[in-house]
Structures are given as C-alpha cells and as structure tokens.
VOMAR-656883 format. One line per field, with one value per residue: residue in one letter; x, y, z of N, C-alpha, C in turn. Coordinates in steps of 0.05 Angstrom, whole numbers, plus 5000, padded with zeros to 4 digits. Example, Ala and Ser with C-alpha at 12.3 -4.5 7.8 and 13.67 -1.06 7.14 Angstrom:
// residues 2
aa A:S
npx 5264:5257
npy 4886:4955
npz 5156:5142
capx 5246:5273
capy 4910:4979
capz 5156:5143
cpx 5264:5258
cpy 4934:5001
cpz 5156:5157
***
This chain:
// residues 374
aa M:A:I:L:Y:L:Q:E:K:L:E:G:E:Y:R:D:V:Y:E:R:V:D:I:Y:S:M:N:T:E:L:D:E:N:T:T:D:E:L:L:M:N:L:L:D:S:L:L:S:A:Q:E:N:G:Q:P:V:E:K:I:V:G:S:D:I:E:H:F:C:R:E:Y:F:D:V:Y:D:R:R:D:R:L:G:N:Y:V:T:R:A:Y:K:F:A:W:F:V:F:I:I:E:M:I:E:M:V:I:N:L:S:E:G:I:P:L:L:K:V:E:S:D:I:A:P:Y:L:L:S:L:L:A:G:G:I:V:S:V:I:S:G:L:L:L:Y:P:V:I:I:K:K:K:K:V:N:S:T:A:Y:S:F:I:M:L:L:L:L:M:A:L:I:V:A:G:A:I:W:C:E:S:R:S:V:V:L:P:L:L:P:I:L:V:I:S:G:I:Y:I:V:I:Y:I:L:V:R:A:C:L:R:Y:R:E:T:G:S:V:R:R:Q:K:D:S:F:R:K:Y:K:K:Q:V:E:E:E:A:K:N:E:K:L:M:A:I:Y:A:H:A:Q:A:D:R:Y:D:R:L:N:R:K:L:I:R:K:G:K:E:P:L:K:P:E:G:F:M:E:K:L:Q:E:E:Q:K:K:Q:Y:Q:L:G:W:L:I:D:A:L:L:A:A:F:M:L:G:M:I:L:F:I:A:Q:D:S:T:L:V:D:T:I:I:F:S:A:I:M:V:V:I:Y:I:V:Y:L:K:W:L:K:N:M:F:G:G:N:V:D:K:L:L:L:E:E:C:D:R:Q:G:V:T:V:V:E:Y:D:S:K:K:N:I:Y:S:E:E:E:K:N:T:D:E:F:K:K:I
npx 5117:5121:5156:5193:5214:5238:5273:5313:5345:5376:5441:5500:5514:5466:5427:5435:5420:5366:5346:5351:5317:5270:5263:5255:5205:5172:5164:5131:5070:5041:4993:4989:4984:5002:5054:5076:5073:5109:5156:5162:5169:5218:5249:5248:5277:5327:5342:5346:5388:5429:5434:5452:5499:5502:5517:5492:5482:5460:5407:5389:5419:5469:5455:5419:5379:5355:5336:5297:5260:5242:5223:5181:5147:5089:5040:4990:4963:4909:4906:4934:4900:4856:4878:4883:4829:4811:4840:4817:4766:4775:4790:4743:4709:4734:4724:4668:4654:4676:4646:4594:4596:4605:4557:4519:4533:4523:4468:4449:4456:4417:4422:4399:4400:4411:4439:4486:4556:4621:4692:4736:4790:4828:4823:4841:4892:4914:4915:4950:4997:5009:5018:5064:5102:5106:5127:5176:5200:5201:5226:5270:5297:5297:5326:5378:5389:5382:5426:5467:5509:5498:5440:5385:5323:5286:5303:5296:5239:5226:5246:5212:5164:5173:5178:5126:5097:5118:5099:5044:5039:5057:5018:4972:4982:4979:4925:4899:4889:4865:4812:4770:4708:4650:4582:4558:4524:4526:4579:4575:4537:4562:4609:4583:4554:4596:4619:4577:4571:4622:4621:4579:4597:4644:4621:4593:4636:4662:4623:4621:4671:4677:4628:4602:4582:4606:4667:4723:4765:4830:4884:4939:4939:4919:4959:5002:4987:4986:5041:5063:5042:5062:5117:5124:5103:5136:5186:5173:5155:5203:5232:5200:5201:5255:5257:5224:5252:5297:5271:5254:5304:5320:5280:5287:5339:5327:5293:5328:5364:5331:5329:5292:5258:5278:5241:5213:5218:5169:5134:5140:5118:5064:5054:5059:5016:4973:4979:4971:4917:4893:4908:4880:4828:4830:4837:4788:4757:4778:4764:4708:4700:4721:4684:4638:4652:4656:4604:4579:4600:4577:4522:4525:4541:4497:4457:4459:4464:4449:4412:4440:4493:4502:4500:4544:4586:4580:4593:4647:4667:4657:4692:4741:4740:4741:4791:4822:4812:4829:4881:4913:4914:4944:4993:5041:5053:5009:4974:5020:5041:5002:5003:5055:5052:5014:5043:5086:5057:5039:5087:5103:5139:5172:5172:5224:5254:5238:5261:5315:5318:5300:5325:5361:5389:5440:5485:5486:5437:5402:5404:5376:5324:5278:5278:5279:5229:5195
npy 4981:4918:4882:4913:4941:4901:4880:4917:4901:4860:4842:4847:4787:4762:4800:4811:4763:4761:4806:4789:4745:4772:4803:4761:4744:4784:4771:4727:4689:4691:4711:4772:4764:4711:4716:4753:4724:4682:4711:4735:4690:4672:4716:4714:4666:4680:4722:4695:4660:4696:4720:4676:4664:4630:4604:4633:4598:4554:4564:4578:4547:4533:4549:4601:4612:4562:4553:4594:4579:4530:4547:4583:4552:4539:4538:4507:4494:4504:4539:4583:4597:4613:4658:4692:4698:4726:4774:4793:4802:4845:4883:4886:4910:4961:4979:4978:5016:5064:5066:5071:5121:5151:5140:5164:5218:5228:5217:5257:5299:5294:5256:5198:5132:5088:5112:5128:5128:5098:5104:5054:5051:5069:5027:4983:5001:5002:4948:4929:4958:4937:4883:4889:4909:4865:4827:4851:4854:4800:4771:4799:4838:4813:4761:4780:4812:4777:4745:4775:4789:4828:4864:4910:4911:4951:4991:4962:4956:5010:5021:4990:5015:5066:5051:5032:5079:5110:5081:5088:5144:5150:5120:5150:5196:5173:5158:5206:5219:5175:5127:5077:5066:5044:5023:5043:5015:4956:4947:4961:4924:4874:4876:4881:4833:4796:4809:4796:4740:4722:4735:4702:4650:4649:4652:4604:4567:4579:4565:4510:4496:4517:4519:4566:4626:4673:4710:4680:4696:4713:4682:4690:4741:4771:4762:4785:4839:4851:4843:4883:4929:4925:4926:4976:5010:4999:5019:5073:5088:5083:5124:5168:5167:5178:5230:5256:5247:5278:5327:5330:5334:5385:5417:5413:5435:5487:5501:5497:5538:5581:5578:5543:5484:5423:5382:5320:5253:5227:5270:5294:5254:5257:5307:5296:5261:5294:5330:5294:5282:5332:5337:5295:5313:5359:5336:5311:5357:5382:5343:5347:5400:5398:5362:5393:5435:5410:5392:5442:5459:5422:5435:5486:5478:5448:5485:5509:5466:5405:5347:5299:5318:5339:5293:5265:5301:5301:5248:5249:5284:5253:5210:5238:5254:5205:5185:5223:5210:5157:5154:5204:5225:5188:5185:5204:5172:5167:5151:5148:5172:5162:5106:5099:5120:5085:5037:5049:5054:5002:4975:4999:5042:5106:5153:5171:5130:5088:5104:5099:5044:5025:5054:5042:5063:5090:5147:5170:5152:5179:5229:5230:5244:5220:5218:5273:5289:5277
npz 5085:5120:5097:5069:5111:5144:5106:5105:5146:5127:5105:5062:5026:5039:5032:4977:4953:4968:4940:4887:4886:4897:4850:4814:4832:4814:4762:4759:4755:4800:4850:4888:4944:4953:4934:4970:5017:5007:5000:5051:5082:5062:5075:5130:5139:5117:5151:5199:5186:5177:5228:5257:5234:5191:5125:5065:5024:5049:5051:4999:4965:4913:4863:4844:4806:4798:4849:4853:4813:4834:4884:4874:4846:4855:4834:4793:4727:4732:4775:4754:4712:4742:4765:4722:4709:4754:4749:4702:4723:4758:4720:4691:4728:4730:4677:4678:4717:4694:4646:4667:4691:4644:4618:4653:4649:4594:4591:4624:4591:4555:4515:4481:4509:4475:4435:4456:4454:4461:4468:4462:4456:4496:4534:4505:4497:4549:4561:4522:4535:4585:4571:4537:4573:4607:4572:4557:4607:4626:4584:4565:4602:4653:4648:4641:4686:4730:4730:4750:4805:4843:4852:4847:4871:4877:4842:4795:4794:4789:4739:4707:4718:4696:4643:4633:4640:4599:4554:4562:4556:4503:4478:4491:4461:4411:4411:4407:4354:4335:4344:4374:4367:4399:4412:4476:4510:4501:4519:4573:4590:4579:4611:4661:4664:4666:4715:4751:4740:4756:4811:4829:4816:4847:4897:4899:4896:4944:4980:4972:4989:5041:5065:5069:5037:5046:5050:5078:5133:5116:5139:5132:5108:5149:5186:5159:5156:5210:5223:5192:5215:5267:5258:5234:5273:5316:5300:5291:5342:5370:5346:5358:5414:5423:5403:5440:5487:5478:5477:5530:5556:5536:5556:5611:5616:5603:5646:5689:5677:5687:5740:5763:5788:5760:5714:5731:5703:5709:5714:5664:5634:5648:5626:5571:5565:5574:5532:5490:5497:5486:5434:5410:5417:5386:5336:5327:5323:5277:5239:5242:5225:5173:5150:5154:5121:5071:5065:5061:5012:4978:4983:4962:4909:4892:4884:4833:4798:4763:4786:4776:4769:4820:4851:4832:4845:4901:4912:4898:4937:4983:4974:4976:5030:5056:5040:5065:5120:5122:5102:5094:5147:5172:5148:5169:5210:5242:5300:5332:5377:5416:5417:5436:5488:5510:5507:5541:5589:5594:5602:5647:5649:5638:5583:5575:5598:5565:5517:5529:5532:5482:5442:5390:5349:5307:5308:5258:5237:5270:5250:5204:5154:5170:5226:5235:5217:5258
capx 5110:5139:5177:5213:5227:5255:5293:5335:5363:5394:5467:5518:5504:5439:5410:5438:5403:5337:5339:5348:5292:5248:5259:5243:5177:5157:5159:5115:5041:5029:4979:5005:4983:5019:5082:5085:5076:5134:5179:5165:5181:5246:5262:5252:5298:5352:5349:5356:5415:5448:5439:5466:5525:5500:5521:5467:5477:5444:5379:5381:5436:5489:5443:5397:5357:5342:5321:5274:5241:5230:5210:5156:5131:5068:5014:4987:4949:4883:4910:4942:4876:4840:4890:4876:4801:4809:4850:4796:4744:4782:4789:4715:4699:4744:4709:4640:4652:4681:4623:4571:4600:4600:4528:4505:4539:4509:4439:4442:4457:4394:4428:4386:4419:4419:4457:4511:4579:4645:4717:4749:4819:4844:4823:4859:4919:4924:4921:4973:5020:5015:5030:5090:5119:5110:5145:5203:5211:5206:5243:5294:5312:5301:5347:5404:5392:5383:5453:5485:5512:5485:5418:5368:5295:5271:5310:5283:5211:5225:5250:5188:5144:5179:5171:5097:5088:5125:5080:5018:5041:5058:4991:4954:4987:4968:4896:4887:4881:4852:4793:4755:4682:4629:4559:4565:4507:4537:4603:4566:4523:4581:4625:4566:4548:4620:4622:4556:4578:4646:4613:4562:4615:4661:4604:4588:4661:4667:4603:4629:4696:4676:4601:4592:4587:4622:4696:4735:4788:4855:4902:4964:4935:4916:4986:5019:4979:4995:5070:5069:5035:5080:5144:5122:5098:5160:5206:5163:5155:5231:5240:5185:5211:5281:5252:5212:5273:5312:5255:5255:5330:5320:5261:5300:5360:5314:5283:5351:5374:5313:5330:5269:5262:5276:5218:5219:5208:5140:5119:5141:5099:5038:5052:5054:4989:4954:4982:4958:4888:4885:4912:4858:4804:4834:4833:4759:4747:4786:4747:4681:4701:4724:4659:4619:4660:4649:4575:4572:4607:4557:4498:4529:4541:4470:4439:4460:4471:4428:4413:4462:4519:4504:4506:4572:4603:4578:4609:4676:4673:4658:4717:4763:4739:4750:4820:4834:4810:4843:4908:4928:4917:4963:5017:5065:5056:4983:4972:5044:5044:4983:5014:5078:5043:5002:5064:5100:5040:5039:5113:5108:5163:5167:5182:5253:5264:5232:5281:5341:5317:5294:5340:5383:5398:5466:5483:5479:5408:5387:5404:5362:5299:5256:5279:5273:5201:5181
capy 4953:4903:4869:4933:4948:4878:4877:4935:4887:4842:4853:4831:4767:4756:4820:4807:4740:4769:4824:4774:4730:4792:4809:4737:4743:4803:4759:4703:4693:4688:4734:4788:4753:4688:4725:4766:4703:4668:4729:4738:4665:4672:4737:4704:4646:4694:4737:4675:4650:4718:4723:4652:4661:4608:4613:4637:4575:4535:4570:4578:4530:4546:4559:4618:4610:4537:4557:4610:4563:4511:4561:4596:4533:4530:4540:4490:4508:4513:4563:4605:4605:4627:4684:4709:4704:4746:4799:4802:4811:4872:4900:4890:4931:4986:4986:4982:5042:5085:5068:5081:5151:5161:5138:5184:5244:5231:5218:5283:5318:5288:5237:5172:5111:5071:5127:5135:5113:5098:5098:5033:5052:5070:5001:4966:5011:4993:4919:4926:4968:4917:4860:4896:4911:4838:4813:4863:4847:4772:4759:4815:4849:4794:4741:4793:4822:4755:4733:4792:4783:4849:4877:4927:4906:4977:5003:4946:4964:5037:5020:4979:5036:5086:5039:5031:5107:5118:5069:5101:5171:5146:5111:5173:5213:5158:5158:5232:5220:5149:5118:5053:5074:5024:5031:5041:4996:4929:4946:4961:4899:4852:4878:4876:4804:4782:4814:4780:4712:4717:4736:4679:4626:4650:4646:4575:4553:4583:4549:4482:4491:4525:4518:4593:4642:4696:4707:4673:4712:4702:4682:4703:4770:4783:4762:4804:4866:4854:4846:4909:4950:4923:4935:5005:5024:4996:5038:5101:5094:5088:5151:5188:5167:5192:5259:5266:5247:5302:5350:5329:5346:5414:5430:5414:5455:5513:5505:5501:5565:5600:5573:5528:5455:5408:5364:5291:5237:5222:5294:5297:5234:5269:5329:5284:5250:5317:5339:5275:5285:5356:5331:5278:5331:5376:5319:5309:5384:5386:5325:5358:5425:5390:5351:5415:5450:5395:5393:5468:5459:5406:5451:5509:5467:5438:5507:5515:5442:5384:5326:5281:5331:5341:5266:5259:5318:5291:5223:5257:5295:5231:5196:5254:5253:5178:5185:5239:5196:5131:5155:5228:5228:5167:5183:5210:5155:5163:5154:5136:5183:5148:5079:5100:5124:5060:5018:5057:5048:4973:4966:5012:5059:5132:5156:5173:5103:5073:5112:5087:5015:5019:5070:5025:5076:5103:5176:5176:5148:5199:5254:5226:5259:5206:5228:5301:5293:5276
capz 5089:5137:5081:5064:5137:5151:5086:5112:5165:5113:5097:5045:5007:5046:5018:4948:4946:4971:4918:4862:4888:4895:4822:4802:4840:4798:4735:4761:4752:4827:4860:4907:4971:4953:4931:4995:5037:5001:5006:5080:5093:5055:5090:5158:5138:5112:5175:5219:5177:5182:5257:5267:5219:5171:5098:5050:5008:5063:5046:4971:4948:4897:4838:4852:4787:4803:4874:4847:4798:4853:4906:4865:4831:4873:4819:4770:4706:4742:4792:4737:4698:4761:4769:4698:4711:4774:4737:4684:4740:4767:4696:4684:4747:4721:4653:4685:4731:4675:4628:4682:4693:4617:4613:4669:4637:4569:4596:4635:4569:4538:4493:4486:4517:4453:4417:4470:4444:4478:4455:4477:4451:4521:4547:4490:4501:4575:4559:4505:4550:4606:4558:4528:4597:4616:4553:4560:4633:4628:4563:4559:4624:4676:4645:4644:4713:4750:4729:4764:4834:4859:4838:4865:4863:4876:4816:4774:4794:4779:4710:4696:4721:4676:4617:4630:4637:4572:4536:4565:4543:4474:4470:4493:4437:4388:4413:4400:4326:4329:4364:4368:4379:4399:4429:4504:4524:4501:4536:4600:4595:4579:4635:4684:4665:4674:4743:4764:4738:4773:4839:4834:4815:4870:4921:4898:4903:4973:4995:4969:5004:5069:5076:5071:5013:5055:5049:5103:5139:5106:5163:5125:5104:5176:5198:5145:5165:5238:5223:5180:5234:5289:5250:5229:5299:5333:5291:5295:5370:5378:5336:5373:5441:5423:5400:5465:5507:5473:5485:5559:5564:5530:5575:5638:5615:5604:5673:5706:5671:5700:5769:5771:5793:5736:5712:5733:5681:5713:5708:5635:5623:5651:5607:5545:5565:5572:5504:5472:5500:5472:5405:5402:5415:5363:5313:5323:5315:5249:5223:5240:5209:5145:5141:5151:5097:5047:5062:5051:4984:4964:4982:4944:4882:4886:4877:4804:4784:4761:4807:4770:4775:4849:4862:4824:4862:4928:4913:4898:4964:5002:4970:4987:5059:5065:5036:5087:5145:5122:5092:5100:5176:5182:5131:5184:5234:5254:5329:5344:5404:5433:5420:5453:5516:5519:5511:5566:5611:5596:5613:5673:5647:5626:5556:5577:5603:5541:5498:5537:5526:5454:5423:5379:5325:5307:5306:5230:5233:5285:5235:5179:5151:5184:5253:5235:5213:5284
cpx 5130:5162:5200:5229:5247:5277:5318:5355:5381:5419:5482:5504:5475:5419:5411:5420:5373:5329:5335:5323:5268:5242:5247:5213:5160:5150:5145:5086:5026:5014:4996:5007:5002:5048:5092:5090:5103:5158:5183:5176:5211:5261:5267:5275:5325:5361:5359:5384:5436:5455:5455:5492:5525:5504:5494:5461:5461:5415:5372:5398:5456:5478:5418:5374:5341:5325:5295:5252:5227:5213:5183:5139:5109:5040:5014:4970:4922:4885:4917:4917:4858:4851:4883:4846:4796:4818:4829:4772:4750:4781:4760:4702:4708:4728:4680:4636:4655:4657:4598:4573:4594:4571:4512:4509:4523:4479:4431:4442:4434:4399:4415:4407:4429:4438:4483:4533:4603:4670:4732:4779:4836:4845:4843:4888:4931:4931:4947:4999:5028:5028:5059:5110:5126:5130:5174:5216:5219:5226:5269:5310:5317:5324:5375:5409:5396:5410:5473:5486:5497:5464:5402:5339:5279:5277:5297:5253:5208:5228:5225:5165:5148:5172:5141:5086:5094:5107:5053:5018:5041:5031:4971:4957:4975:4938:4883:4877:4866:4833:4779:4728:4662:4606:4565:4549:4518:4562:4595:4553:4543:4598:4608:4559:4572:4623:4602:4563:4602:4638:4597:4579:4633:4646:4599:4613:4667:4648:4611:4653:4693:4648:4588:4600:4604:4651:4707:4759:4814:4876:4928:4961:4932:4943:5004:5012:4989:5025:5077:5065:5055:5108:5144:5120:5123:5181:5198:5163:5183:5240:5226:5195:5238:5276:5241:5233:5291:5297:5255:5282:5330:5303:5274:5323:5350:5304:5306:5363:5357:5312:5306:5276:5259:5252:5227:5207:5178:5123:5118:5121:5071:5033:5046:5026:4968:4955:4968:4928:4878:4888:4889:4832:4806:4829:4803:4747:4753:4769:4719:4680:4704:4698:4638:4626:4652:4619:4566:4578:4586:4531:4501:4528:4512:4451:4437:4466:4447:4432:4436:4489:4523:4511:4535:4591:4603:4594:4639:4684:4675:4684:4741:4764:4749:4780:4834:4834:4828:4873:4923:4933:4939:4990:5043:5065:5030:4983:4996:5048:5026:4993:5038:5071:5030:5023:5080:5084:5039:5065:5119:5133:5154:5178:5212:5266:5260:5253:5308:5342:5315:5311:5365:5395:5425:5463:5476:5449:5392:5386:5390:5336:5277:5255:5270:5244:5186:5193
cpy 4939:4891:4889:4940:4926:4874:4894:4922:4867:4856:4835:4812:4759:4775:4817:4785:4747:4787:4809:4757:4748:4799:4785:4737:4762:4792:4733:4709:4691:4714:4748:4775:4729:4696:4737:4745:4688:4686:4733:4713:4664:4693:4728:4684:4660:4709:4718:4665:4672:4721:4700:4647:4638:4618:4614:4613:4553:4539:4567:4560:4546:4558:4575:4616:4584:4540:4573:4594:4543:4525:4573:4577:4522:4531:4519:4506:4519:4538:4587:4615:4622:4655:4703:4717:4727:4773:4810:4813:4840:4892:4906:4910:4958:4996:4994:5009:5065:5089:5077:5111:5163:5161:5160:5212:5249:5233:5245:5305:5313:5269:5210:5151:5095:5085:5135:5117:5116:5091:5078:5032:5053:5043:4982:4975:5001:4964:4914:4935:4948:4892:4865:4897:4883:4823:4824:4854:4818:4760:4773:4823:4829:4774:4754:4800:4799:4742:4750:4785:4803:4863:4893:4924:4932:4991:4989:4954:4992:5038:5010:5000:5058:5076:5039:5059:5117:5107:5082:5129:5168:5137:5133:5192:5199:5159:5185:5233:5194:5141:5093:5056:5051:5034:5025:5018:4967:4926:4945:4935:4875:4852:4872:4846:4789:4785:4797:4750:4705:4716:4711:4653:4626:4643:4616:4559:4556:4566:4519:4476:4497:4523:4545:4608:4667:4690:4701:4691:4698:4705:4695:4733:4784:4784:4783:4833:4871:4858:4874:4931:4949:4934:4966:5020:5022:5016:5067:5108:5099:5116:5172:5190:5182:5222:5271:5266:5271:5327:5352:5342:5376:5429:5433:5434:5483:5520:5511:5529:5586:5596:5558:5498:5440:5388:5335:5276:5231:5246:5300:5278:5245:5292:5318:5273:5272:5328:5320:5277:5309:5352:5314:5295:5349:5361:5316:5335:5389:5368:5337:5383:5418:5379:5373:5431:5436:5394:5420:5471:5444:5422:5474:5501:5459:5461:5512:5491:5423:5363:5307:5293:5334:5315:5259:5276:5309:5265:5229:5268:5273:5215:5211:5253:5226:5175:5200:5223:5171:5133:5180:5232:5209:5167:5190:5195:5151:5169:5143:5147:5168:5119:5078:5103:5099:5039:5024:5050:5018:4963:4979:5030:5086:5132:5157:5146:5085:5079:5100:5057:5009:5034:5055:5038:5089:5133:5185:5174:5169:5226:5252:5242:5247:5215:5257:5307:5294:5295
cpz 5107:5122:5076:5089:5145:5131:5092:5132:5153:5104:5078:5027:5013:5032:4988:4938:4947:4948:4892:4863:4886:4866:4807:4808:4823:4770:4737:4757:4779:4834:4882:4935:4973:4951:4957:5016:5032:5007:5036:5093:5087:5071:5119:5159:5134:5137:5197:5212:5183:5211:5268:5253:5200:5143:5083:5032:5022:5059:5017:4953:4932:4871:4845:4832:4792:4829:4869:4833:4817:4874:4898:4848:4848:4859:4797:4749:4715:4759:4774:4721:4717:4766:4746:4700:4732:4764:4718:4700:4749:4743:4688:4703:4738:4697:4660:4699:4712:4656:4642:4685:4665:4610:4627:4657:4611:4572:4607:4614:4549:4515:4500:4492:4494:4433:4430:4460:4463:4462:4472:4472:4476:4535:4532:4494:4528:4575:4544:4520:4571:4594:4548:4551:4607:4598:4556:4586:4635:4609:4559:4584:4646:4671:4648:4673:4733:4751:4744:4793:4851:4842:4858:4855:4861:4850:4793:4772:4783:4749:4696:4697:4700:4648:4612:4626:4609:4551:4537:4551:4513:4463:4471:4469:4412:4387:4406:4372:4317:4351:4354:4382:4376:4416:4458:4518:4524:4519:4565:4608:4598:4604:4660:4687:4675:4705:4759:4764:4756:4802:4847:4835:4839:4895:4922:4906:4933:4989:4995:4987:5034:5082:5079:5046:5021:5055:5076:5108:5131:5129:5156:5121:5131:5190:5186:5154:5193:5239:5213:5201:5258:5282:5246:5256:5317:5326:5296:5325:5381:5370:5353:5402:5443:5421:5426:5487:5503:5482:5516:5569:5559:5550:5602:5638:5617:5632:5692:5702:5684:5730:5780:5775:5767:5737:5715:5710:5684:5707:5678:5622:5625:5632:5579:5543:5562:5543:5485:5474:5484:5442:5394:5399:5391:5337:5306:5313:5286:5231:5220:5223:5179:5134:5136:5126:5072:5043:5052:5021:4967:4961:4963:4915:4873:4877:4847:4787:4782:4783:4802:4777:4805:4861:4856:4842:4891:4932:4914:4925:4985:4999:4981:5017:5070:5062:5058:5113:5145:5116:5101:5130:5187:5167:5146:5211:5249:5284:5343:5372:5424:5438:5438:5483:5527:5524:5536:5590:5616:5609:5640:5672:5636:5598:5555:5581:5579:5520:5504:5531:5497:5434:5413:5354:5328:5305:5278:5226:5247:5270:5208:5178:5167:5213:5254:5230:5239:5304
***
C-alpha cells in the first residue's frame, strides 16, 4: 500500500508519532476508507514537517492522546450506527452464501428443504471472538501501548491477529463437542431479507442525496488507489531499471571479451522492447492454456458428477482463474517492465539513463531481497 511505502520515509520522532496514531486508528469505529484518508493526510503533514525541519509538535501538539481524540472525532452517533449496520450487511452476505451452499449440498442428497438444519455455533463464535479482541485491544493493550514513546503498529496488528487466531482455534475445539442447530430456511430467509432491505434503503438514500441510485465514484478511494499504484510502480521501476542497467553492463563486458562491438543504450532499449513484446505474447498463451486446462477439468468432472456438483466445481475453477488474473500475475510487480519502457519513451531516455536519474537507493538497499527478486 502507498501508506506503508510512504511511512518508510518517516524518521525518528515523526515515525514514532505516526505509529502511535496508527495504533489509535485501529481502535476507533471509523470505516477503513475514512481511517485511510485521515492517516494519509497526517502522513503528508508529517513528511512535509520532516522535510522542512519543523518540530513534530507543530503537527500533533504536546499531548498525543488529546490529538488522536480530536483528530479521529469525525463521527456522530448516526454515523457510528450506520457503520454497524454496514458491518451487519457484510456479515449477512457471509451467512447467506454459506447457507446457500449448505442448502444446495443437502438438496442434492435428497434431503427436503424444510428438514435441512444448520449449526450456527461458528457464526456465534466469530462474533464473540471479534468482540473479545476489540475489548482486549481497546481496554487493556491500547492504553498501555499508546503511552510508550516508541511503538510498532505492525507488531501491534500482528499481536491482535495472533489473539484472534487463538480464539478461533479454541472456539473450533469447543464447537467439536457442542452445536447450536437451527432450521436452515429461517436463517437463509432472515439474512436474505436483511440484505434486500439494506440495498433498497441504501439506494433510496443515494437517490435523495445524489439523484441517482448508482454508487458515485469515491474521489478519495480513486485518489488512494492512484497514489498506491504510483508509489508502488515508481519504486519497482527504479529497482527494475537498476537491474537492467547492471544487465547492460554485464552484456557489454561479455561482448568486449569476445572482441565484439559493445551495445549502445539505444540498442539495448530495442532489445528490451522486443523481449517485452514476446513476454506479452507468452502471457496470453499461458492464460489460454490455463483456461483450456480448467475447462478440460470441468468436462472431466461433469462425466461422473451431478449437475449441482458440476456447477459448484465450475464456480470454484472460475474463482481460481480470476484470482490468478487479478492477483497472482501481479504479485511480483505486474507489468512493471512495460511501465518502465513507456515512461522511458515518454521522457525520451533509455533505461540506462533512467537508472542514473532515478537510482536513489543505497548499496545496502540494492542488496535486499526486493532487488534480488527482479
């Protein structure tokens, strides 16, 4: 995320203050979008103060707890209630999808709908675990941690995650011998009705406020995504350019040893463009082969399975393929090579020249795993 990337630029007391405010934000009732907006605004102010040599007290004052309370006090009771309603809406979707799958499986086994039952103990357990973590975090850990001069928000998040996992494991063990069984149909109907009512009310509120039932583009969310992509791509392009500049030097040394004419930066640029084109074609080929393989698996499963099982398996394959396209292909930087070549073309420079302009990393950073990945 851009917040994590920019946070690394903070030093000393500026970073310590940001870490403490970040932990405070984890214990508020604000939604993620609002919290991120406030943190990015604070981050921008702290970076400006750091660059201009201004004391951190000019931003947050002398009492960090007072600053946090004032800074995050942007919700009234109505907003907080709306936040709880939205969380319940997301939870209702989770319950609805799980119960739909349960219903389809039972119906495929010939069990009448009215006789299908569901164990709601896992739902109750998840709500209880979340509540316990919130209480422990807000009432016990946070008051102690916020008073420390130096804290680590990542470590704090990790501790909360471990606590939640421990509660879930303990609850799963408890649920093995205990259950809360109810008819499935009422659970499905109640969660479905809540989802429909929420969508209708939200549409009415949007129409009253904007004149349209469709969701308006969130300017901050769009800005946040743009900043995240730019920050990520800028860093990855600098790393990739440095790696290619080193490759250019090695290639020329090899050519000189063989008594051949060394490659000019322009020629190396053409070589990279040709490689990028072939890589793009190979990517399309891999996508097509994977799609064909999954389709073959679906047809193979369909031969000895019921229609319901085939539909479920097909849905799983589609989800896996979408995850592959949207996440796995981009987890190591995505099309950073293409972006770098486009940026070089826009600036009218070669990759070697781009590296000399953008390479701002120390020797220690050049030896990190992130550089070595590329």
